[in-house]
Structures are given as C-alpha cells and as structure tokens.
N, C-alpha and C positions, 0 to 999 in steps of 0.2 A: 786345652786338651787334657784328657785324663785316660788312665789305663789301669789294668790290674796285673800285678806281678806276684809270683810265688816266691816267698823268701823265708827260709828256715821253717819249712812245713806250715807256713801261714800265708794268707792272702793279703796283699798290701795294695790299697787304692792310692794311686799317685796322680794328682791333678791340681789345677788352679781353680780357686773358688771365685765368687763374684767380686770380692774385694781385691783380687789380683794376688792373693797370697797362695803359696804352694802348700798343699795339704797332703799328709800321709796318714792313711787310716788303715789300721791292722785289723783283720777279721779272721775268725777261726775257720769259716767255711766259704766256699765260692759263692753260694747263694746270698749270704750276708754281704759279701763284697760287691755283688751285682747291685744290690739294693743301695749301698752307699755310693756306688759309682753313679747310679741314676740320680740320686739326690744331689751329688756334686755337679752333674751336668745340668740338672734342672734348677739350679740355684737354691738348693736346700729343700726343695719340695719333695713330698713323698711320691714315689713312682706309681703310675697307674697300670693296672693289668691291661696289657694291650689286646688281649683276646676276650675280655669280659664283655658280655652284651648288656644292653639296658635292662632286659628282663632279669638277668642274673644279679646285677647290681641292685635292682629294685628289691629282690627277695632278701638280699643281705642287708640292705638299708632298713627295710620294714622290720626285720627280725632284731635289729640292734638299736639304732638311734631313734627311729620312729616309735618303736615299742616302748622305749624308755621314757620319752618325754611327752607323747601325745595322749590326750584323753581317749578312752576306749571308743567313743562314737567317731571321733576324728580318724583314729587308726583304721576303723572298719571302712570308712568312706575312702581313705587313701588306698587301701588294698583293693577295694572294688574298682576304683578308677584305673589302677594298673591292669587288673585282670580283664576288665570289660572294654576299655578304650585304648590304653597306651600300648600294652604288650601286643595286641593283634596288629597294630600298625607300625610301631617302631621298636618293638621288643627285641628283634633280632639284629638291630644295628649295634655296632661297636660303641660301648659307652663313651670312650674318649674321643670318638669321631662323630658323634651325633651333632649335626649342624643346625643353625638357626633356621635356614630354609625348610629343613625337614620338620621342625616343630611347627612352622607356619603352615606347612601342608597338612599336618595333623589337625590344626585348628580349622582349616578350610573343609576337611572331611567331616569334622564334627558339625560345622555350620550346615553343610549340605544334608546331613542326616536330620536336620530340624531341631537341633538343640539350641536353647536360648543362651543368652550371654552369661548369666549366673552359673549355669551348669557347666559351660565350657571353662569358666574360670576355676571352678572347683576341680575339674579334671586336670588342668595344667598345673595347679598348685602343688601336688605331690612331686611332679617331675622337677619343678623349679626348686623345691625344698631339698630334694636328693642331691642335685648338683651344687646347691649352696653349701651343704654339709661337706661335700667332697672338696670344695675350694677351701672351706674352713680347716679341713684336715691337711692342707698344703699339697693337694694333688694338682698336677699341672694341666688342669682342664678349664674350659670356659663354660659359663652357664648359658645354654642356648634357649632357655625358657624365660629369659628376662626381658622386660619392656615390650610386651606383646599386646598391650592394651588396644592399640589402634587397629589390630587385626581381628578383634572380637566383634560380634554383631553389635549393631547400634542399640543403645539403651532405649527401651520402650518407655513411652510416656506413662508414668505411674499415676497420673492424676485420675484416670478413669479405670485403672486396673488395680488400684490399691484395695486392701481389705475393707469391706463394708461391715463394721460391727453392728451389733443389735442396738436399737435405741432403748430408752428407759422402759417404754411400754412393752416392747417385745421381750425384754429380759424379765420383767415382772411376770408376764404371761408364761414364759418358759419355766420359771421357778415355781409358779403356782401349779402348773401341770405336773412337774416332777414330784412335788410334794404330795399331790393327790394320787397320781397313778404309779409313781416309782419312788416311794418314800425312802427306800434303803439308800438311794443315791443322792438324796436331797442335800445332806451335809457336804458332800464332796463338790457338787455343782455350786452350792452357795459359797463355799470357800473360794472357788475359782472366780466367781462373779464379784466377791467383796474384797478380794486381796490382789487380783491380777497375777497370781502365781502361775508359773508354767506347769504343764502336765507332769513333767519329770520331777519338779519340785514338790508337787502335791503327792505324787506317789511315794516320794522319799520322806515325807513328813512323819516325824515321830512325836509321841506324846511328851517326851522330855523337852521338846522345843516349842510346846504350846503353853503359854502363860495365860491362864484364864483370869487370874486376878488382875494382872496389868493390861490385859486385852491386847496381847501382841504375840506374833509368831516369829521365831528365829529361823530364817531360811539359810541353811548352810550346806545342804546336800541336794543332789538331784539324781534321779534314776534314768540311766541312759542305756537302752538295749539290755534291760534287766541287770545292769551292773551299777552299784552305788558309786557315785562319783561326786566331784565338786560341782558347784553351780556354773552356769555358763560364763560368768565373769570371773570365777575363781574366788569370789569374796562372799562373805555372809552379810545378811541385812536383817533388819527388824521390820516387820509388816504389822501395821495396826489392824485390829479387827473391830467390826461394828458390834453394837450391843446384841443385835439379833443373831449374828454369827457366833458370838461368844456363848450365848445361851444355847444355841443349837449344838455346839461342840461339847458344852458341859453335859447336856442331855445324852449325847452320844457316848461320852466317857462313862457316865453312870450306867448306861445300857450295857457297855462292854464289861464293866465290873460285875454286873448281875449275871451275865453269861459266863464269865470266868468262875464265879462262885458256884454256879449250877453245874459246871463241868469239873469242879474240884480243883481248880487252879488258883494259885496264890497271886499271880500277876496277869495282867491283860497283855495282849499283843503290843509290841513296841510301835508298830506302824499304825497311823490313824485310820487310813482307808485301805480296806482289803476287800476281796471278793466274798460272796456268800459262804464259800467254803473255808474262808480264813487264809487264803493264799494271796501272793502278790498279784497286782493288776498287770495286765498286758495292754500296751498302748493300742494296738490295732483292734483287739477285742473290745476294749472300752469304747473306742470311737464308734465302732460299728454297732455293737449291741446295746450300748447305753446312751451315748450322746446323740448320735444321729436318730436313734429311736425316739428319744425325748423330743427332738425337733419335729419329727414326723407327727407325734401325738399332739404337739402344740400347734401344728399347722403352720410352722415357720419355715423359711427357706433354709437350705442346708448351708451351714457355715462351718469353719474349722473350730476345733476346741480352743485353739490359740486365739481365736477372735474374741473369746470371753475376756482375755487380757486386754485386747484393744477396746472392748466395750467398757471395761473398768476405767481405763485411762481417759477415754472420750467423755464419760459421764463426769469425771472429776474436772476436766477442762471446761465442760459446759457449766459446771457449778462455780467457775472462776477460782478454782484452787490454785495455789502457787505451783509453778512448774518445777521448782526445786524439790518441793514435797512429793510431787508425782514421780520425779526421777528417783528419789530414795525408795518409794514404795515399789517401783518396778525393778529396781536394781540395775539401772543403767549406769555405766561407768562415767558418763559425761552428760550434762544437760543438753549438749549439742545433739546427741542421739535422740533425746526426748523430743526436741524441737523438730528435727528432721522427720521423725516418724509421725508425730501428732500435731505438728505446727499447722497443718492445713485445717485443723478443727477450729483454729482461732480466726481464720480468714473468712469464715461464713457469717460473722457478725457485722452488720451494716452500721452499728452505732458509731464506729470510728470515723467513717466518712460522713455520717449524718451530723457529727459534731462540727464539721467544717462549715456547715450552713448557718451556724449560730451568729457569727459576726457579719452575715451577708448584708445587713442594713447599714453597716459602717459605724454603728453606734460605739463599738469598742474602740475602733481606730480613732474616731473623733475624740473620745474621752482620753486616750493616750496622748494625742497631740495637745489637747487643752492642758493636761497635767504637766506635760513637758514645757509648754509655754509659760505656765504659772511658776514653775520652779526657776526658769531663766529670769523671769521678771523679779522674783524675790532676790536672786543673787545679785542682779544689777543694783537694786535698791540698797543693798547692804554695802556696796562699794561707793555710794555717794557721800556727800559731805555730812558731817554729824548733824543730826536733827532734821534732816530733810533730804529731798531728791534734787539733784543738780538741775534737772530739766524735766518738763512735763511731756516731752516728746516720747511716745512709747517706742518709736523706731530706734531711738538712740539708747533707751534703757534696756531693750531686749534685742539681742542679735537674731533671735528666732523670728521676730516680726519685721526685720529689715528685708528689703528686696534681695533677690539672689545676687545681683551684681555688686551690692554693697557687702553682703556677707562673704563674698569671695575675696575681698580685700582684707586679708588677715593682718594682724600685728605680730611681728616676730620679735621675740626677746633675744638679745645678745648680751655679751658680757658688759657692754657699755650702755645698756638700757634698751627701751623699745625702739624698733625700727619699722617705719611705715612705708610701704611701696610708694613710688612717685605718684602713681595715678590716684592713690588714696589721699595724698596731700592736696590734690587739686579738687577733691570732692567738696560739696557744700556742707557736709557734716563736720562739725567742729572737731579738731584734732584731739582735744582733751576728753571729749565725750566718748570718742571711739576707744581711747585707751582705757577709760573706766569700764566700758562694756566688754572689751576683749580680755581684760585682765581679771575678770571674775573668777574666783577660785584660786588666786595666787596671792596669799596674804603677804604683806610686807613689801609688795611692789609699789 
C-alpha cells in the first residue's frame, strides 16, 4: 500500500516497494508526488497517461524518438502508415488499453482491403516500434503488436513472381539505343549496368568518390526523397569499374570541365549526374522520362530501374564469379542475402546433375575397389615372415578377398593378447594366418 501525505509544506509519498522495504519520497508539488506514487505502485515503472490515445502518442513518438534515430525515408513511411492505416482504425483507442485482438482486427481489415503480406508488415512495424520504446522507457504497458506473423497473409511463391532482369543481349541493345538516341543519359545508365549501384546511390555520387586511376567508386551516400543520407546498409563500399565505364566517366568529367570554363567557373558541379539544367535528379521523373522512354525506344519490356542491379548480379553469376565478390560489389551485409536473392540463378545449370552420369558404367567404382584390395594385399604381405609370404592362399593374405562369413569373425585384442571368437577357432582357416591378416597395421603385435 502507498499514500501521499502533506508534511511541513511538502508532499511525502509513503509506501512499500517491490523488495518489501518502506519508502519515503519527499516532493515539492502534488503533481510530482503523484508521479512518484505511480512509480512505487507500478514497481518503479514510469506511469502512462491514462487518457492519451494511440494517435496522440504516435505524434509524440514520431516527433521525438522516431525522428531522432530513423532515416528520413523510414520516418516518412512510418508517418504515412499511421496517417493512412493505423489512426483511422485504432487511433482513438486509449494507448495503454490497446489490446492484441484489436491489432489482429486491424490486420484482418488490411487483408480484406487487398494489401499483400509485405505491405501489412510495414504498416504494423511502426506500431510495434512505438510500444517497444514505451516498454523500454519503463511504462507499464504490453506490446499488442508482437508475434503476429501467423495472422499475416500467406507468403506468395516468389519462384514465378521474382524480378526478371535483362539478359546480356537485351542489356547491350538497351545501352546501344541510349548511346545513339539519348547520349546525355548514357554514362548514368552505363554506371548502373556495370556497377549494380542503386538509383539513390547513383544520384548521390560525387566526383570526389570516383577514382579514375584505380578504377573504383566509393559508395558512401544515397539520395532518399531528395535528402542526402547514408547507404541502405549504413556502410560504405568500393565498387570496381570496367575499362569502358572508366573511359566514359573520364570523358564526362572532361566535358564538365569545358562547360565550367565556358561559364567562367573554376570548379565543376560536385555531383556526377545532373539534369540538363544542372539540378538534382528526381526519382519519379527520371524513371518516367528517361528510363522507361529508353526501354520503349529499344523495344524492350518495361522493367524497374532496380532490375539493372539484378541484371548486373545475374551476369556475374552466369560468368561463374565468386559469390563473395558479388556480395561486396552489391553491398550486401551478408552472403546469405546474396544467395537468397540470386541463388536461383545457380540452379538453372544442368552440369551439376550431368556430372552424376559419369560413373554410370561402374568403371570408377571398380577402380576404387581394385585399389582398396591391392592396398590390403600389400599390408598382409608386409606382416608375413622375413623374405617371403607365409601362405599362397589369397583369401588368408587379404581379408578383403575372404567370404563375408569369415570377415565377420574378427580378432579382438585385449591386454593379454589376441582373442578369437569360439566359432573362429573351429574354422578351417589356420589360427596363425588369421592373426597375421587381422593385425595388419599394428606394429609390434
């Protein structure tokens, strides 16, 4: 039990804590005393506003903790999830009283609206993160958005729905078309096709990160929603450039210097790829007015710009390049991700199963058995008397040539010497000969 008393113009919280000890907490105001009383009753946890709704707490969480630690693109997606899906359905529920069945009902409503599994997971994620932070801050609440995987829609078979990148001939035709009809954008599309960089990483590429002498690009930034940020993995990487790409970028840099000198500028723009007006690229405009237009001019099917990244990785796999090298070029945090995404490209090769047909005639198996028998015979000969073999009987000299019923009668060594089973003593094979064959490989016996 605990209570609040006024003593000498101050407020005193008097109660028993979780350890069974009596606690006296002196506060200057009644409001502070109420907070300490709630902590004492809740086992030291921070009290939760009993009237705050999910929508109110979401605005507070997005403005503080989410804004401080999330990337800009993730923050925008979280805010959109609350505004579009969560708040209209459970936003007016009391934050501390939101139950697990209500979150399950939210998932059911999202499923009925036709949303797929990945979209629903991205919607529930900010709700789960908000309650997780509240629990971390010692608020006496439970997380109603935990362990809801079994309520999500079934995972679709990705074997026939996965991205279908361009093959080598299609990519070459696309690049030739762009070079002929859209030459301004040829260096950018060639960079995507020869490095596997993401669109945001290409937009954020600066000349200071391009080493034309060493033929590599340092990828350490990405443009997301027109805001310069870190890469997707948060780590930088070095990407190798082909000789043709290196020559193309060198020519582009020379062209930029000529344009800067003509305009009376001492330095060229820091970003490698810009619009005709010298401004930053926009993702949507580039896809619609440049990339999809290039596909249409080349007479190819419409694919995503990100599929150029898949094309780059697929062509390397088809060339039998090392998966660890491909992982480093793509910037994956683990080779497991590389195998999960591109491993199906390795299963199209039939040479692995064709190799199983090579020993079908049994020649290799016969050779192995003959080699094994030869080794056994040599060992038995070495255990014979000096200068010769004790017996010409091959079944005695080699256990491998003995019948199965004789080979099963093994000789067991004990501290007092060899011991032969009783049934072996009755066999017509001499006792001394079996010891010589069975003790092969035991010097000194």
